[in-house]
C-alpha positions as CSV (number, residue, x, y, z in Angstrom):
1,M,40.5,7.2,-2.9
2,I,37.1,5.9,-2.0
3,L,34.3,8.3,-0.9
4,R,32.0,6.7,1.7
5,V,28.8,8.5,2.6
6,D,26.6,7.8,5.5
7,G,23.6,9.3,7.4
8,G,20.2,10.4,6.4
9,F,19.4,7.8,3.8
10,K,15.7,7.2,3.9
11,S,15.0,6.1,0.3
12,G,16.6,4.9,-2.9
13,I,16.4,8.5,-4.2
14,D,18.8,9.6,-1.4
15,V,21.3,7.0,-2.5
16,L,21.0,8.1,-6.2
17,M,21.7,11.7,-5.1
18,A,24.8,10.6,-3.2
19,A,25.9,8.7,-6.2
20,A,25.4,11.7,-8.5
21,M,27.7,13.7,-6.1
22,G,30.4,11.1,-6.5
23,A,29.9,8.6,-3.7
24,D,31.5,5.1,-4.0
25,E,30.2,3.4,-0.9
26,Y,27.0,3.9,1.2
27,G,26.3,3.3,4.8
28,F,22.9,2.5,6.2
29,G,22.6,2.8,10.0
30,S,19.5,4.3,11.4
31,V,17.2,3.1,8.6
32,A,18.4,-0.4,9.1
33,M,17.9,-0.3,12.8
34,I,14.4,1.3,12.6
35,A,13.4,-1.3,10.0
36,T,14.3,-4.1,12.3
37,G,12.2,-2.6,15.1
38,C,14.5,-0.4,17.0
39,V,12.8,2.3,19.1
40,M,15.9,4.4,19.5
41,A,16.0,4.2,23.3
42,R,19.8,4.9,23.1
43,I,20.7,2.3,25.7
44,C,22.4,-0.2,23.4
45,H,25.6,-0.1,25.4
46,T,23.9,-1.2,28.6
47,N,22.7,-4.6,27.0
48,N,19.1,-3.7,28.1
49,C,17.5,-3.1,24.7
50,P,13.7,-2.9,25.2
51,V,13.1,-4.5,21.9
52,G,16.0,-7.0,21.9
53,V,17.6,-5.7,18.7
54,A,20.9,-4.7,20.4
55,S,21.0,-7.0,23.4
56,Q,23.4,-10.0,23.7
57,V,21.1,-12.4,25.6
58,S,21.4,-15.5,23.4
59,V,18.1,-17.3,24.3
60,K,16.1,-14.1,23.8
61,N,17.7,-13.2,20.5
62,L,17.9,-16.6,18.7
63,V,14.6,-16.4,17.0
64,L,14.6,-12.6,16.8
65,K,17.9,-12.4,14.9
66,I,16.7,-14.8,12.2
67,S,13.5,-12.8,11.6
68,L,15.4,-9.5,11.8
69,L,17.7,-10.7,9.1
70,N,14.8,-11.2,6.7
71,I,13.4,-7.8,7.5
72,L,16.8,-6.1,6.9
73,L,17.2,-7.9,3.6
74,N,13.7,-6.7,2.5
75,I,14.4,-3.1,3.3
76,L,17.8,-3.2,1.5
77,Q,16.1,-4.8,-1.5
78,L,13.4,-2.1,-1.5
79,L,16.1,0.6,-1.5
80,L,17.8,-1.2,-4.4
81,A,14.5,-1.4,-6.3
82,E,13.8,2.3,-5.8
83,G,17.3,3.1,-7.2
84,R,16.7,0.9,-10.3
85,A,13.2,2.2,-11.1
86,P,13.1,4.5,-14.0
87,C,12.6,8.2,-13.1
88,P,9.3,9.6,-14.3
89,F,10.9,13.0,-14.9
90,S,13.7,12.0,-17.2
91,W,15.1,14.4,-19.8
92,S,13.4,12.5,-22.7
93,S,9.9,13.1,-21.2
94,W,10.3,16.9,-21.2
95,R,8.5,18.7,-24.0
96,L,9.6,22.2,-24.6
97,G,7.6,24.6,-26.7
């Protein structure tokens, strides 16, 4: 059984909390769309995206899709780097007494 979690991930810390609760797979929807310039107009199904992120017009999207891919890779690498960064509040840094 694989536990897949999705929704509300805004930072690498959110992913770490989901992993601590036992998640195996993670879904990034809104954060990926917003990072690529989506304005959440909620008209994706009409093929009239005001930004062009979700439209299917090939001429309009050829250059846009290539630049969006780089932006999306950057945001996912940022989330990965946040998850790999050492926590400043680890157990070994606590001093009792």
